[in-house]
N, C-alpha and C positions, 0 to 999 in steps of 0.2 A: 406526339399524340399519347396521351394515357389510355387506362385501359376501358373499354366500351362501359357503357352503363353509369358514366359519371353524370350526374345531375346538374343543370345549366345553372340552379342559382348559387352553386359553388363558384361559379366565374364571374357573377355579380358580386359575391363578395370580398372574393379575393382583387379584384380589378374594377370594378364598377363598368363593365365592359359587356354588357349583355349582348349588345349588337356584335361584337366581334363574336359572340359564342352562337348567335344566331347563324352568321355566315359559316362558322367553322363546323357546325354541328355536334352532335353528341361525340364524346371521347376527344374532343380539344383540349388546347394545351392549358394548364394552369401554372400559379407560380409555386416557387419552391417552398417546402415547409417553413423557412426561416423567415419567410413575411408574414405569415399568419397573423390575422391581428386576436389578442385574447379577449376575450367575450364572457370576462367573469361578471356576476351580478354586481351590481351598484351597491356600493357601503361596503367591500370584502374587507373584512377585520383579520389580518395574517398575524398567525402567533408564532413566535420563534420556537424552532424545533432544536433544543439543545443536543449538541454532539460531544459534549465534555460530561466526565465522570470524573470523580475526586476519588482518590485512593488514600486512605489513613493506613497506614502500616508501621511495623515495631521495628525500629532498626537503631543503632548505634548512633551517637550525636556525630560521628563522624563519617557515616555510610552517606553514599549519594543516592539519590532515587532510582539508580539502577539496581542497586543490593535490595532487592526484596521480590518475594516469590510472585508477587501481581506481573511485576516488569518481566519476569523472566517467562512467565508462561500464560499470563491473560491479555498483556496488552498487545499481543499481536493478533488473537481472534477480534478484540475490541476494533481494532484498525481496518480489519478485513469486513467488518460490519459497519464501517463509516465514521466510527467514533475515537473518540482522544480521550487520554488520561493525564490529569495532573496528581500530583503527590504530595503527601503531607507525611511527616515523620513524628509518630505519635510521643517519640522523646520530647520534641520541640513544645509540649502542649497540643492544644486542640484549637481548630478555629472558630471564631463567632459562627454559629448556626444561621445566624441572620444573614451571612455574607454569601449563603452556600445555595440560594435560590434559584440561581440559573444554570446548574448542574443538574444533569438527568438523573444522577443517581449519588451515592456516597457508597465507597466499599470499603469494607474493614478486612485487611489482610494481616491477622496477628500471630497466627501460627503458633497456636498452642501456648504463647509467652505470657506468663503471669502480669496482669497491669498493675503498676503501682496504686495509681489512682482510679479504680474501675468505676467507683460511685460518679465521678467527674463526667467519664466516658458513658455511662448508662444517661445522665441526663442530658447529656450532648445529644445522645441517639433519640430520646424524648422530645426535645426540641424539633430535630430535624422531622419527625413525624407529624408534629404540630404545623408544620410549613408546607408537606404533602412532599417531602423529598424522598426518593426512594432510596432505602437501606438495603445494601446486599452484603452477608456475611459471607466470607472465605476459609475454608479450612476449621475454624473453630469458632465459638463464642469468646466475648472478652472475659474467660474464667476459666477455670481450671479445677480438677475433682481435688487437686491438691491445694488450692486457695482458699484461706477461711475468708468467710463477709462478716462485715458488721450488719447489725437490722438495718440501718439506712439505707445500706448497697443493696440489700437482697430487696426491700421494699421497692426501691426504686427499679431494679432489674425485672421483677414481675410485674411491674405496673407496665414496663416496655413490652415484655413478653406477652402481657396479655392484650395490649394494642394490637400486635401483629397473628394474635390467635394461636400463641403457644404456650406451653404450660408446662413447667417443672415439677417432674413428679417421677419417682421410681426411684431405683439406684444403680450406679455403674454395674455392668456384666461383662465381663471378658472371657468368660468361659465358652470357647466355641459350639460345645456340645450341648449348651443351653438355646442355643443362639439359631435364628432362620429368618428370611428375609419376608417382610410383608408386602407393601406397594412395590412394585417394579415396573417403570414405565421404561421397556425395551429402547424405545426411539431416544432415550435421553441418556441411558447407563451402556456401559462396555461398548463404548465408542471405537477405542482401539486396543482395550484389553477386555478381557471380560472377567465380571467381579469374583471374588474367590466363592467358592462353593459354598462356605459358611462364613456368614459375616464374623469378625474379629472381635467386635465390641457393641454393646447397647448404652447410648447414654441416656439419662433421665431427661427427656426433652420430647414432648408430644403435641401433635395438632389439636386443638380443639374447635378449627373455626373452618366452616364449608367453603370460604372464601379462598382458602389456601388450595393450591393443586401440590399434593405431595407425587415427587416422583421416584424416591428409594423410601421405604422405612424397614426397622428391623424389631423383631418380637423376641422376647427371650420367656423362658419356661419358669423362672425361679417366681417364688409366692409374690413377692413385693411387686413384679411388674407383669404380673397376667392381666391379660384383657389392654395393656398398654401396646402401643408402636410407636418406638423411637425413630423422630425424622431424621436423616443425613441430606436430603434434596428436596426442596420444595419452593415453588413459587407463588405470589400474593400480590393482591394490590397496592402492600407496600414496600416490593422487593423480592427478596428469596435468599436463599443459603443453599450453600453446599459443602459439607464437612468432610475432612480427613477419617477414615482413611478411604474414601471413596470418589476423592477426587481425580487425583493423579497416582500413578503407581512409579513409586521408588524401590527398583531391584536394591535389595538389603546387600548384594555384592557386587554390583554394577549400578551405583546412582547416576552413570551419565546415560542411561536408555530408559529416559522416563517415557511415560506413555500416558492417555488421557483415558481413565474410565467414564468420566462425565461427557458429554458432545458438549464441548464449549460454545461453538456455533449457536446450537439451538438453546443451551441455558440462556446466554446472554439475551437471544431474542426474547424469550419468556420473562425474565425478571425486569427487563428495561422496556417491556412492550413497545420493539421495534421490528416486529416480523415484517409489516407489510409499508415499511419506511425507506424512501431512498437512500442508497449508500453512495458516498462520493468512490470512485474506482481510479486507481491509478496504474492497472496491470495492462488496459486495451486501449487502444486509439480508434475509434471509427471501426469498431468491429475485430480489429487484428491485435493480436497479443504484442505489446511493447517490446521489442528488441534494444540494447543497448551494449556498448562494451568499455570497459576502461582499462588501462595497462599502467601499473604502479612502475616506477622507475628504478628498482632492485635490478642489479647484475646487468645493467646496460654493457659495461665493459667487460664483462666476464669472456672470456674465449671459448668458442664454440668446439664441442667434441667430435660433435656431427660435420661442420665445415671447418676444416684445418685453415687455423691462421686468420679466421673471422671470428669479429666479436659477434655477442650474440645479438645486439641491435642491428647489426649489417642483415643477419639470418632472417629475421623477422623483418625488415624492411624488403628484402627480396621474396620472401615465402609468404608473407602475409598481407602487410598494409599497403604494398604496391600493385599486389595482385588480386585482392578481394574486394568487390565492390561493395561491400559496407561500413559506416562511420565507426570510427575507433576515437576516443580519447585518449591520449597516451602523454603521459607524466615523465619527467627527468629530477633527479638528486641533482643539484645545481653544483654542488660542490665535487662530484664524482664526474662533472662534464667541465668546468669553468677550468683553464690551464691555468690559474693563478692559485688553484688549490690543489685537488688532486685529481683532475682531468689532463685532458690532451687536445693539441689540434685536430687528432682524428676522431676524437669524440665528440667535439663541435661539429665537425665535418657530417657525420653519420645523424646527429641530433639535428640538423638544419634539415639533411634530407627527409628525414622521416616527417618531421612538423610541417615540411612546407607542402606535403602532401594534399591534395584536396578533399581526399576522406578522412582527416586526422584533424581533428581539434586538439588543442594545447593545454595540457594541466601540469601543475608543479607538484613535485613530492618531496617539497622542501629542500632545503638548504642542506642539513646534517643528518636527515631522515630520524627523529626523535623516537628511540624505541617505547619510552614511556612519556607521555606529556605533562603528568603530575607526579613525576619519581619521589616515593618516601626516601626518608634517610638512608632505610635498609636497603633500597635499589643502588640507592648511589655508592654505598658501601661496598656493593657485590660487583661492580662493574661499571664501564662505560653507559651511560643511558643513551646515547647518540654515535652515530660515526666518529671515531676519534679523529679530530683535526687539531695538528699542532696551533697553540695558540689560540685557539678559538675558545671562547666562553659563551655557554647557550643564551642565546637572544632570540624572543619571539619576533623581532621585527627583522631581523636577518633571516629567520626561517620562512617567514610569509611574504612581506612585503620585497625584503629583499631578494629570494628566488624569484617571485613575479616579475619582478623590473627585471632581473638579469635576463631571463628567458624572453620577454617582450623584445628587450633591446638588442640580444645577441644572437637569437636563434629564430626568431620569427621573421617572415616575410611580412612587406608592408601589407596591410590591410587584418594582420592577424593579431591577435592576442590571447592571453591565458585566460580561460574560462573558469577552471576548476582548479581548489586546492584538495588533493589527495592526502588525506591523513595518513599516517605513517605509523610504524609499530604497532600499539596496542590501540591505536585508532580510538582514543577518548580523550580529546581536547577538553580541556578545563574552560573555564567563562573567559579565563585571560585572553586564551589562545582564539576562542570566537571574537572577544571584543576585539582583539588584533585585526583579525583577518575583515572584521566589520569596515575597517576604515580604506578596504580596496573595494571594487567591483565584481572581486570574485567570488564564486558559488563554493560550496564544499560538499565533500561525498566522501564515502567508506565508513566502515562501523558494522556491518552486518556480517554475517559467517551462516547464512540462512542456509541449510541442506535439509534435504528430505528423500533418504537412502534406505538401503539394507543395512547401513553402520549407523544410522539416524533415523528409524522408521517412523517419526512421530511428527506431528504439527507443533510438539514441545520444541523442535529444533528448529523453528521458523521465525526470524527476528521481527520486532515491530518495524515499522515504516520510518521513524525517526527516533531524535533523542533530544529531549528539552535540556540545557545545561543554563539554568539562571532565565534572561531575558533572550536567549540566542538560543537557535536551532540547529542541529547535527543532522544531515540528510544522510540516511543509510543508502547504501548500495542495496541490492536485493539478492545475491545470491553468494555461494562460499568460492575462494577464489583456490588455483592451483597448488598456493603454497599449503595449504591445509590437506588436498586431496593427494599430494604427493608425500604425506606425512611430514612436513616441515623441511620438504627435499631431500628428504634422505631414500624416497624410492617407495613403491614403484613409480618409476618417472612417469609411466603413461596414467596413472592416477587419475588426471583431468577428465579422462574420459567418462567416469562415473558422476561427473556432474548432469549427466545427460538424464539419468533417473530422478535428478531433483527436478529439472526441468518438464518430466514429463508428470510428476506427482504434485508439483505445485499447480497446476493447470487441469488435471482432471481428480476429483468429479468437481472441485471447484477450482477456479481460476484466481491466486492468491498472490502471485508476484509475477511480475514480468520476466522475460529472460536477460540474464546479465553474464556475459563472457568476460569473466575478470581475472586476468593474468597478468605475470611479470616477465621481465625481459628474458629471465633464465628459461622460460620455454622454449629458447631457441639453442640453448646449450648441448642439449642431447634428441637424438633421432626419436627416441620413444616419445620424448614430450612434445616434440613439435608435432609429431605425425597425431597425436591425441589431441593437441589443440586443434589443429586443420581437421579431425573427422568431426570434433564438436562445430566448428563455424558450419562445414559441409551439412550437418544437421540441421543447424539454425536458418539454413538458407534455403531450404526445402520447405520449412513452415511459413505459414500466412501471419507474416510478421508486418510493423509499422516501424521501421529502422529511425532510431534519436540517437543524438550525440547524449554525452551522460550529462551534459550541463541541461540540454533540454529536458530530460529525466527530471532534474533536481527542481526545474520549474513546475512539472505535473507533478511533483511532491508539496510543492509551495501551496498549489491551488487545491490539491487535498486538504492540507493544515487550515488555509484561511477560508476555505467558504463557507459561507452562512445560508442556511436552509431555514423556510419559514412554512407555516401551514396554513392551509384555510379550508375548511368544511363549510359547504352549503346545501343546499336542495339538489345541484347537480352534480356532487359527489366532492372528492378532496383534491386540491390543487396545493402544489408544491412550488413555493418561489425558492429559486437557488441565485445567490448572488457571489460576487469575488472570487468565482472558480478559477479564473486566471487560464493558465494552461491542461488545467484537468479536467477535459472534454467529456467525461463518459460518467454517466449516473446509472449506477444498477440497482434495479429492483429484484430479491430472490423472491423465491415461488409465486412466479409471475408468469408460467409459461402460455396463460390463457390470455394475458393481457396484454394491450396495443396503447402505443402514443396515441392520444387525439389530437391531430393536428391543428384541427379546426378552432380548439380550447387552449392550446399550448404556445408558448413563443420559443423561439431560440433553438427549439428540438428540429435537426435536419435529416436523422435518420434513426434506426434503429436495428437490433439484432435479437433474436433468441439464442441461447444457447443451453440445452438442457431446461431446468425450470427457471433459468435466470433471464430477465429483460435488461438487455444494454441500451439507453438510450445515449444518442449523440449530440453532445450542445455547439454550438455556432461559436466560434472563436471570436466573431463580431459584435456579438450583442452583449452588452452591460448586464444583464440579467436573464435567465431563462424561466420560465414557467411551465410546470408539467402537467397534465391532465392524461389519466388512463382510463382506457376503455376495453370493453370486452368486443367491440366490433373491430376488424381488422381494415386500416386505412384503404382507401382507394385514390389515393393521391401520390405521385413520385415522391422518393424518399431516398437518401444516401444508404444502399445496402453495405458498403464497408468500402475501405480507402487505406492505401499505405502510407498516408501522410493526413496533416489537417487540410480542410476543406472551408473557403471562404466562398458562400453562396451570395451572388449579387442579382438583384431584381433586373428586367428590362423595360425600357419606357412603354413595350407594347407587349400584350399578352401571347407572343408566338414564341415562345423560349424562355430559357434563364441562363444566366451566367456564371461561372463557378472560377476560383483559381485554387489550383494547387501547391500544397506549401509542404512538402516531404521530400524522401529521399527520392532521387529522381534514376536511378539505375534498374530499381525494381520496382517502379511507381505504376499502380494499377487504381482505378475509382471505378465503381460499379454502382449504377442507379437503379432502383429497382419501381416495379409497378409500373412501367410504361407498356407500350402496347406489344403483345408478342409478335416475334419476327418481324417487326417493322423496322426500316432503314430511317438511322439517325444522323444528322450531318453535325459534324463539330468544325468551328472555326476558331480562330486564336487571334487576339491582338496583344500590343504592350498595352500598359495601363494609360489611356489618354490616346495610344497612337491608332493606326489602322492594320488590316489584317496582314499577318507576314509567312503566312503558307495558305496553300491550297487547301479548300475545306476536305476534311475525310469523313468518310462513311462507314459507320458502325450499323449492325444489325443486332436487336435484341432477341436474346434467346424464346426459347417456348414459354417458359414462367416470366416474361417480361423484364428480365436482369439486362443490362447495356453494359459491358466491361469495357473501359477506355484506358487506352496506355500509351506511352511516347510523349509524355508530358512535361513541361518546364516552368521553373519556378518564374515568378515576374509576368506570365502571362496570364491573360484572360480566357476562357473558353467560353464559347457560346454551342449550346444542344439545342438542338432544332428538328422538328418533326420534318 
């Protein structure tokens, strides 16, 4: 029975069963939201919503796309806002501007480098403006006060500046006694660190367009600059800019402690015009924060100083894996387990015991644990680049396929297979390693050291969500591991406790990452390290989480990357169509605290949650696509409020209830339905797919707010909820 006051026509729309409604009266049952039919106006014209930007950076010819400041700082906030970056090194020439129409914007990250062929770059930018592709300048313009220009370059540069509403006038001034701030949008600047009390410079660049919005300007007292305001951050219909030294603070004596001057999230929203657009979100599943854990195979065989005569692997088996009802993905280094190399029968025994546990997923940490995946000659000359194994010559097939096959054949019980390759060492595989792994069905993970704590107090220390290497993708984990927080395992050995600060700060005021408990076998070596790990896991268990294996989280990452969004605007408002989202079942709208999903105009949306000013929508894992329409009116139909796992909603042949299937972690399962009749009893029965009921009906009572919490669920069973 739904909330009182629901109108009968909704039953007719959803079921074509007005007669049943008349029998049941007001407040009767209706279909779950996933079955609602979209009533878009005829002749809808969907327009692609591009989630891709192109970054043109200035690097050496040997540098990879990881070696630039956009990747280091801007790629993460871009990912958080649901977008993705592709990279192009300016040293390799310029792309054809006619091929860039599918990009949302082109970013220039040139970092005060003098451009050898500046004229070509300005011509390229002119062509982008012709195609209405947004342009965003970061750090600096493609020019320098130390670089002379010929007349042709100056003319095309000034033409581009005029088109975006800027004018090069005045002179450089670096005398702080002459300088003061003009425009200051305090919602945009001073995000993590306050601006200097006096500006350090004035550049001869001013705004002369009313269509541009200046966030930060600087004024100079010298005669040639009087009446002028130099712009350092602005947005316009063409894109925008933010210049050093007002973008990021790089302390001169401690370059590792970078902090944002500008608010990167708000800046990107403004220059890309995405304030009200949907973001694919990989942090949350059905209203709960995603949790997963992975264990790297290092020090499996190390003797514990805490439990004498026991290997660290045995300690973790007894104290963690076999006692804690959470999923773990555990990997081994096969050369250190296999008796034919450097292992032993005892190591095989404990590896089998760990990997056979029902809450443990199997991973590989390679054969020889490469320290560097693409070692330079200098690296090779300095010492070993992997574990020293007599007569072994490094071979990708042995590291990847060989280690996977040996674990499957030797360590795993029937029905289990290796699911993930956990990259070792510097965790930067090249295209050759990713290509080799693609010959298997195994996924990959590792590469991120995200932290946000008192020693890394900035979003600049949060990593992007993935890494592209040629045609391949490396899927990053989410949080820092115990090796880093214990200072490379030199102590303090309880240092992993500090990860809790990262978990908290990546959750509030904005949830930017899941919870990722990432540790190594040497956590069982010392009492303090084991206690720190147990305290971290204890904190996790008290949180409202949706537990997943690491391979399941990689599938969520894949959905985040591959999802396609289209937009339709008509007299009813804005509709969003989302395709190919796979296992990424959450779409987030920021600045949407007063909006709700309009279930009657949406499809594939089974629930929602507000968190602060953010609206999280839950997508059905069974629909090939979702269509989203938002409204200021709160729904009066039942919906999924939260769940510890995926939910498959099924319709009944009659309007007397609905069915759902739970696909999640069972020991801590909970499904909460909302907008039911307050304090009303509901019956839950179960059956196997195609079978009859297996257990006696259970009764649950909705609370005073109409929320009904159900637990004690099992995979593979279909549950029917009836009034």
